[in-house]
C-alpha positions in Angstrom: -20.0 24.6 34.8 -20.4 27.5 32.3 -24.0 27.9 33.6 -22.7 28.6 37.0 -21.9 32.2 36.2 -25.6 32.9 35.5 -26.8 31.6 38.9 -27.3 34.0 41.8 -24.2 34.2 44.0 -26.2 32.7 46.9 -26.8 29.5 44.8 -23.2 29.1 43.5 -21.0 26.5 45.1 -18.3 28.0 47.3 -15.9 25.2 46.5 -13.1 26.7 44.4 -12.6 25.0 41.1 -9.5 24.8 38.9 -9.9 23.3 35.4 -7.0 21.2 34.2 -6.1 20.3 30.6 -3.6 17.5 30.0 -1.6 17.9 26.8 0.3 14.6 26.1 2.1 13.1 23.2 4.2 14.1 20.2 3.3 17.5 18.7 2.1 17.5 15.1 1.8 14.5 13.0 -1.8 15.1 11.8 -1.6 13.5 8.4 -4.7 11.4 8.1 -8.0 10.1 9.4 -6.3 7.8 12.0 -3.2 9.9 12.8 -2.0 10.8 16.2 -0.4 13.9 17.7 -1.1 17.2 19.4 -2.2 19.9 16.9 -3.9 23.2 17.3 -6.9 21.7 15.5 -7.1 18.9 18.1 -6.8 21.1 21.2 -8.5 24.3 20.2 -11.9 23.1 21.6 -10.5 21.9 24.9 -8.5 25.1 25.3 -11.6 27.1 24.8 -13.5 25.1 27.4 -10.5 25.3 29.8 -10.7 29.1 29.7 -14.5 29.3 30.0 -14.4 28.3 33.7 -14.9 30.9 36.4 -11.9 31.6 38.6 -8.5 33.4 38.2 -6.4 30.3 37.4 -6.3 27.5 34.8 -3.9 24.6 34.9 -2.2 22.7 32.0 -0.4 19.4 32.6 2.2 18.7 29.8 3.9 15.5 28.9 5.5 15.9 25.5 8.9 15.3 23.9 8.2 17.9 21.2 7.6 17.6 17.5 6.4 20.1 15.0 7.8 23.6 15.8 4.8 25.2 13.9 2.2 23.4 15.9 4.1 24.0 19.1 4.1 27.7 18.5 0.4 27.8 17.4 -0.7 26.0 20.6 1.5 28.2 22.7 0.1 31.4 21.1 -3.5 30.2 21.5 -2.9 29.6 25.2 -1.4 33.1 25.6 -4.2 34.7 23.6 -6.9 33.1 25.7 -5.1 34.0 28.9 -5.0 37.6 27.9 -8.6 37.7 26.7 -10.0 36.0 29.8 -7.5 37.6 32.2 -6.4 34.3 33.8 -3.2 33.0 35.2 -1.8 29.9 33.6 -0.1 27.3 35.8 1.8 24.5 34.0 2.9 21.3 35.4 5.5 19.2 33.5 5.0 15.5 33.9 7.6 13.1 32.6 8.8 15.3 29.8 8.4 19.0 28.7 11.2 19.1 26.1 11.8 20.8 22.8 8.3 21.7 21.5 7.0 20.4 24.8 9.0 23.0 26.6 7.6 25.6 24.2 4.2 24.7 25.4 5.4 24.9 29.0 6.6 28.5 28.7 3.0 29.4 27.8 2.5 29.2 31.6 3.0 32.1 33.9 4.4 29.6 36.4 6.1 26.2 35.6 6.0 23.4 38.1 7.6 20.0 37.7 8.7 16.8 39.5 12.3 16.1 40.6 12.5 13.6 37.8 10.8 15.5 35.1 12.8 16.3 32.0 12.9 19.9 30.7 14.8 21.8 28.1 16.1 20.6 24.8 15.8 24.1 23.4 17.1 23.3 19.9 16.1 22.1 16.5 16.9 18.7 15.0 16.5 17.1 11.6 17.4 13.4 11.2 17.2 10.8 8.4 19.2 8.1 6.7 21.6 8.1 3.7 20.6 5.2 1.5 22.6 6.1 -1.7 25.3 3.4 -1.0 22.5 0.8 -0.2 20.8 1.1 -3.6 24.2 1.2 -5.3 25.2 -2.0 -3.7 22.1 -3.8 -4.9 22.4 -2.2 -8.4 19.0 -0.4 -8.0 18.4 2.1 -10.7 16.4 5.1 -9.3 14.6 7.4 -11.6 13.6 10.9 -10.5 12.5 13.8 -12.6 12.1 17.4 -11.2 11.3 20.9 -12.4 13.5 23.1 -10.2 17.2 22.2 -9.6 16.8 22.2 -5.8 13.7 20.0 -5.7 15.8 16.9 -4.9 17.7 18.6 -2.0 18.4 16.3 0.9 17.1 13.2 -0.9 18.1 10.2 1.2 18.8 8.1 -2.0 21.3 10.7 -3.3 24.8 11.6 -2.0 24.9 14.5 0.5 25.7 17.9 -1.0 27.4 20.6 1.1 25.1 23.3 -0.3 22.0 21.4 0.8 23.4 21.0 4.3 24.2 24.7 4.5 20.7 25.7 3.5 19.2 23.2 6.0 21.3 24.6 8.8 20.3 28.1 7.9 16.6 27.2 8.2 17.3 25.4 11.5 19.1 28.5 12.8 16.1 30.7 12.0 13.7 28.3 13.8 16.1 28.0 16.8 16.5 31.8 17.0 12.7 32.2 17.1 12.4 29.5 19.8 15.2 31.1 21.9 13.6 34.5 21.6 10.2 33.1 22.8 11.8 31.4 25.9 13.8 34.6 26.7 10.6 36.7 26.6 8.5 34.3 28.7 11.2 33.5 31.3 12.7 37.0 31.4 14.5 37.7 34.7 14.3 34.1 35.9 17.4 32.5 34.5 20.2 31.6 36.9 22.7 30.5 34.4 24.5 31.8 31.3 21.7 32.0 28.7 23.9 30.5 25.9 24.3 27.3 28.0 20.6 26.9 28.1 20.0 27.0 24.4 22.3 24.2 23.2 19.6 21.5 23.0 20.7 20.0 26.3 18.0 18.9 28.8 17.9 18.5 32.5 16.0 16.8 35.3 13.5 18.9 37.3 15.6 19.9 40.2 18.4 21.2 38.0 15.9 22.8 35.7 14.5 24.8 38.6 18.1 25.8 39.6 18.7 27.1 36.1 15.4 29.0 36.0 13.7 26.9 33.3 11.0 26.0 35.9 9.9 27.8 39.0 9.6 25.0 41.6 9.2 21.3 42.4 5.5 20.8 43.2 2.5 18.9 41.9 -0.7 20.6 40.8 -2.8 19.3 43.6 -0.5 20.6 46.3 0.0 23.9 44.5 -3.7 24.5 44.1 -4.4 23.5 47.7 -1.8 25.9 48.9 -3.5 28.7 46.9 -7.2 28.0 47.3 -7.4 25.7 50.4 -7.9 21.9 50.9 -11.4 22.0 49.4 -10.3 23.1 46.0 -11.5 20.8 43.2 -9.4 20.1 40.1 -11.7 19.4 37.1 -10.2 17.6 34.1 -11.0 18.8 30.6 -11.2 15.9 28.1 -9.3 15.8 24.9 -10.7 13.6 22.2 -8.5 10.7 21.5 -7.4 10.0 17.9 -5.9 6.9 16.3 -7.3 3.8 14.8 -7.9 2.0 18.1 -9.9 5.0 19.4 -12.5 4.0 16.8 -13.3 0.9 18.8 -14.7 3.1 21.6 -17.2 4.4 19.1 -18.5 1.8 16.7 -20.3 4.2 14.4 -17.1 5.4 12.6 -16.1 1.7 12.0 -19.3 1.2 10.1 -18.2 3.9 7.7 -14.7 2.8 7.3 -13.8 0.7 4.3 -11.4 -2.2 4.4 -8.9 0.0 2.7 -9.4 2.7 5.3 -8.8 0.2 8.1 -5.7 -1.2 6.4 -4.3 2.3 5.8 -5.1 3.1 9.4 -3.2 0.1 10.7 -0.1 1.0 8.6 -0.5 4.7 9.5 -0.8 3.8 13.2 2.2 1.6 13.1 4.4 4.2 11.4 3.1 6.9 13.8 3.9 4.7 16.7 7.5 4.1 15.5 8.0 7.8 15.0 6.5 8.6 18.4 8.8 6.1 20.1 11.8 7.7 18.5 10.8 11.1 20.0 10.3 9.7 23.5 13.4 7.5 23.2 15.7 10.6 23.0 14.9 11.2 26.7 15.3 7.6 27.8 11.6 6.9 27.9 
């Protein structure tokens, strides 16, 4: 497709083409050879290819419950940088979920489309864990931890909670939340139809209500939207994103030959834990 621009106009196809990149999954979580998750490193190449197509519009389909605020912002900023450099409009369609970090990706679009049943919003910051101090006390487990730095053990799940640790965590969360809110306000300026404070509590909404509130622009799928703009002959071309995870190796046998039994065992454990964490993200939205 990139060679098309070098052909004489008379030889170029007159069929309008809109490239579509699908960003799906939990954001972040890149911790090893077999790990899963959307990261800038994983999507930088596909994003570059997306914006290399001719035409004034690129489309991104998002299905993500969020995850890492850093990776969410990095991907968002890369989309906006490429859009400015290539002078292209970005149309985003939210599939099942565009919430939390997934919504941060969505606001990289100049226009946000969704389905009636899509979930959007959750503009907030969360930190969750377990308190296991009474558990180890009950079974008379002696835990030994040595640190240099009196705050190094802050928020340790095997130690009783300390009010000072909670205060510091909430201060960090507020900084991240303020940054998130500022980004959404900038990208959706003039489009909110509700008290802004009510939109930034971490609550989420179905697509129809999200459109009413101004979090999305309208209910419409990408195919219909592009046909309305470019005609019935428009062609939507998917941009592939390389799959990661242990089972993706079975699609390409070469990496398996290089993987030791220890790698494969680690991959199975890593994949299982990643899957559990991933399900917890989706589960917040009833999926």
